N, C-alpha and C positions, 0 to 999 in steps of 0.2 A: 474680448481676448479676458472682459471678466468673467462672462461666463464659462471660459473653461479651464480658468484657476476654479473655478468653485466645483464643476463636474472633477476635475482629474483631483481633487480635495476629499469628494465625497467619494471617491471610488477609493482613496487610500484608507481612508475613516472606515470604509465596508469589507476590505480586505485590507488587513495592515500586516499578513502573516511574512510574506517576503521581505519586509522590511523590517522586520522585527525581530528575524533570522539573521539575516545581515549585519544587525546591532549585534544580537547577543554571540554571533561568532565574533564578531572584534574583540568584545568586551571577555570572551572565554578565552580565544589563545592568547590574548595579550596579560590574562589574567595568570595561566601555566606558564607561559613561557618570560614573562615581565618578570612576575610578582614572588609567583614561585620558587622560580632557577634564579631569581637572581643574588643569593647567599643573603639571605634575613638575617636580621640579627637572633642570636641564642635564646634560646627561650629556657628561662629556668622555673621551674614551681618550687612553691612557698606556700606551707599548710601553718593554719592557727592552732599552737595549745591552748596555748591562753586566753580567754576569752576577753583577758581587761585589755588587750595589744587595742581592741579597736580602738580606744581609747585614746592611744596614742597617734602620733603621724606616722609612724614608721614604715604603714603597710602604704600609705600615697606619698609617701616618699620613695618607699624602691619603686612603684609601678611608675613615677616620672623619669624614671632612670634611660638612658637612650642605650648606653655599654650593654647591656641584656633586657631581655622585655622579662620581667617577673610575673607572674598571672596563680590566681590562687586556687588551692585545690582542698580535697580532705586529704586528713594524716596517713588514712590507711590510703587512698589513692594514690598517693605521693611517692609513700614506701613501696608500692608493687610496680608502680610507673619507672622507680630508679632499679628492683629487682628486675624488670623485663628489660633496662637499656636504653628504654626509652629517653631516656634525659641523663648526663652525665655529673647532674647536682641537684639536691632537691634542700631546701631551707624550711627547719622547725621554727617559729616565731613564740616566742612567750612575751610578756612585760619588761621583763626585766632581762633575759639570754635568749642566747636562738643557739640553733644546733643544725650541721650539715651534716646531710644524708651522702656520701659521695659513691656513686657508682663506679665511673673510671676518673681514675688522678690526670689531669690536664691544667690546660691556662685558664680553663672556663672557671675550674672549683676557685683559684688564685682568685680570679678574678671577681667572682660572686661575694667570697669571704671578705673579702676590700670591701664590696661596694656595702653589703650587710652590717661588717664593724663599725665603716663611718656613718652610718646613719644612727645606729645605737650612740655609738658616740656625743651626734653631735645631739640625740633626742637627749641624753643625761646631762649634758651640759645645758639644755635648756632648761629642765628639771632642774638642776643646781640652783639655776641662776630665780626661777621661781621661788623656791623655798624658804630660798631666804631672804628674799622683796618681803613676803608677806604679804600679796595685792589681795584683792577683790575677785569677785568670776569674771567680770568686767575688765580688770585692769590688764589681768593675767590673761583674759584672751585678746584685748591689744599688747602687751607684751610679745606672745608668743608670733600673732602675726607678721610683729615687727622685726622677731629675729630671725622667721623665715626669710621674710625679704633681705638681712642681713647677711644671710650665712648663702645665696644666691650671687651677692656679689664677691668677685674675688677682692682677697686684700691687693694684690698687684695684677696688673693685666699684662699678656704678654702677646705681642702684633706679631704674626708668623707670614711668611712668605713665600712664593716658589717663582721660580727661574722653568719658564715653559716657551719652547718653541713656536714657529710658529707651524712647525710638522707634528706638532703632539695632539695629541686628538684624547679628548672627555670621553670615555663608556661609560655608557648608565643605561644597563641591561632592559629597565623600565619603560624611561624615555624610549627607547629603541622599538620596542617589538607594542608598544603602545599604537607610536607615529604609524611605524607602520605598517600593522596589519589594518590601522585605520584608515589609512588610508589605499591600502589593497582593496578593501570591502565594500567601501563606497564608489568603485571602479561598479560593480555587482547593482547595485541599489540606485546608480544613477543610469545604468545600461538598461535595469531593467524598464523604470519608468520611460524614458525613451522609443524605448521598442513600442510604446503604442501610436506614436505616430506613423511607427511601417503596418502596422494595424489597421490603423482607420483608413492609410490611401491603398492598402489592397483591398480594402472591404467596401470604398468608395465613399468611405464619410463626407473625406476632405471634400469633394465633389461638391456634396450636397451642400455642407456649410457655405461653399464658396459661393453661392449661389443666394446668397441670404447676405444682409449687409456687412457681417464680416468680411474686412480683407486677407489676403493671405499672410499677408506679414505679420499680420496681429495674430492669428492661428500658429505661425511660428514662435514667436516671442513668446504668448501663452503657455504654451509647450516646454520651453527652454528655460521660464521663469519658474514651473514647477517642478521642472528634474533638478534645476540646481536649489532651489530650496528644501528639496528632498533630501540630496546629498549632504546640503548643508547640514539637515537638522539629524542626521544623525550622525555627524562628528560631533555636532555639540555635546548631546547626550551621552556620546561613551566617553571625552573630554570632561564632562561636565558631573559624570558618574565616577570616575576616576577621584578626581577632585572634593567629592561630596563622602565619600562610601570610606576612599582606601588613602585621605587625605596626601592624596598625591597633588603638587604646591606648583608645582611646574617654575619651582626656583622662581613665584611671583609673577609669573608670564604668560599667565592663561591665556587674559584679554588679548593678546599682544601674539599669542598664539593662533588664537579664536580667526585673530585675522588673518594672518596668512595662509588660513583653510579655504579663504575666498577667490582668489585667484588658480588657484588646485581644484577648485571642486569647479570652478568654470570652465576650465582644461579639460577638465573631465565629461563633462557635458560637452565641449567642443567635439573631443574627440572621439564620443556615440554617434553624435551625429555622422561624423566622417566615416564609418564604421557602419552606418545604417547606410551611407548612402552607397555601400560598395557592394552591397548583399542582395538579395531574393526574395528571401524569409527568413523568418523568426529559430529556425532550425539554423539557418547558417549566421546567424549574429551567432544564437549561445556559443559556439563552438568557436568562434573567432574571436568573443570577447574572453570568451576563458584564458585562449592561447596569449592575445594578449596584455588582458590581469595579470598572469603569471610571471609572464618572459618581462612584463615592467617593473614588477617588485622585485625578481630576481635582479636585473642588473641596478635599477635604481637605489638599491640599498636599502628595503626593506623588512628583507628580511635579516641581513647582515651590515654590520657597517660597511660602506663603500670603502670606505680608509684602509681596510685590510685586503681589497680589489687589487691585483698587480696586473693584469693583462689589460695591453693598452689599447686592444680593440674592446671589449668590454666596459673601460674607462671611457674610451670615443661616443660608445655608443650611448651612453651615461648622459651625455652632453644633449643630446634628441629627449630625455626621456621626462617627462614632467615630474615623474616619482623622484628622482635625483635633485629634484632643483625646489621639493614641496620638503622633501625630505631635513635637506641641507639649511633650508629658510628655517623647520620649527626645531632644529637640532642646535643651531647657531644661533638663538633668539634662549632656549633654555638654558642649555650648557655652555652657552658661552657671555652669555646676553649681550648679543649685537646688535648694533642702535639699527635706527630706518634707513641710517645712510648706505648702512652694508646690506642692507638685504632687500636694497633698491635691485641688484640684479636679480638674483633670485624672483622676484616679484616682477619685473618686466618682460623676463623670459617667459613665465608661466602666460600674462596675458599674452603675450606676443603671440605663443602656441596655442591658445584657445583662439585667439582673433584669426587666424592663419587658417585651422583645421573648421572653425565655425564657417570659414567662409565659402573656402572648397566643398566642404559637403552638404551646405545647401544650393552649391550653385550646381552640386552634384546631382541631388534629388530633381531640381527641376528640369535638369534636359534629359534624367532615363527616365522610361515609362516604367513603373512596376505595378 
């Protein structure tokens, strides 16, 4: 079995293009539909007119804002940017004042002005305290740090809560498309890896291996373990990529989400084994896996939230769809903060589906001649 695993991994290293292609497609679709189309924070350009502004913490404080996203550019570029209508407002910064360059009168202009004005007010207050204190450079640095820390602490706290019924739905386009396309494309990756079993059986390689000390169950287990780890590696890379590059924190549930992918990947390996057991050649498998993957993604809520589906027929079909249970588990833990007790049901269903499909698939493969 170890030899089978080593051989399969060497094949992946020599020809990784299919694996990289499906991984790239997952990331690309999630980026285009999830991040770009999710209504991100409005960007406001800023330009430095007075170089002394670098000595003040104004720019760093503006860049820490979450309401608007401030980013730097040259003054001439900013003016041209506003003139071309590519931004609603821009800000020219100097050490003691600022100017707004307004292209379109909107609420964005008001919000930007309030943020910049408050930033300058905080800066002038800090400078006034320092000027009156007559401190050394080290003491001044320590005081500035203390003032910035106190500035981030509110004078009083407000605790907000909202009422949400059990039927209310939390929709996050970033997570919707990230989870959906990751689950969708991993079906193709696993399907491609399991077709090696079909090819080897058809070419008689399995018959020659059986004559060796390797037993048949080790051949099955070796191929299934490899297919599982290749598929799981893909989703781990995708989730980690968005976590590292785009700061998608999964609401602090990344490790839990990765664990929830294990039963889904197992179910997909079992599904591809079942599909291989009922077809005769790779051409038929390529057609069948495309039909199955697309239909499962559509019915299971990978392309759009299943909560908006009203058809009772589609909702009934979703109960037999592994993608639906995987999406339920992932969105449940990330959007709603489900505990393990609330996740037992989708996890159990995925494991049950996997065991049933892999048992039927291997049984059919052993009974029919390929």
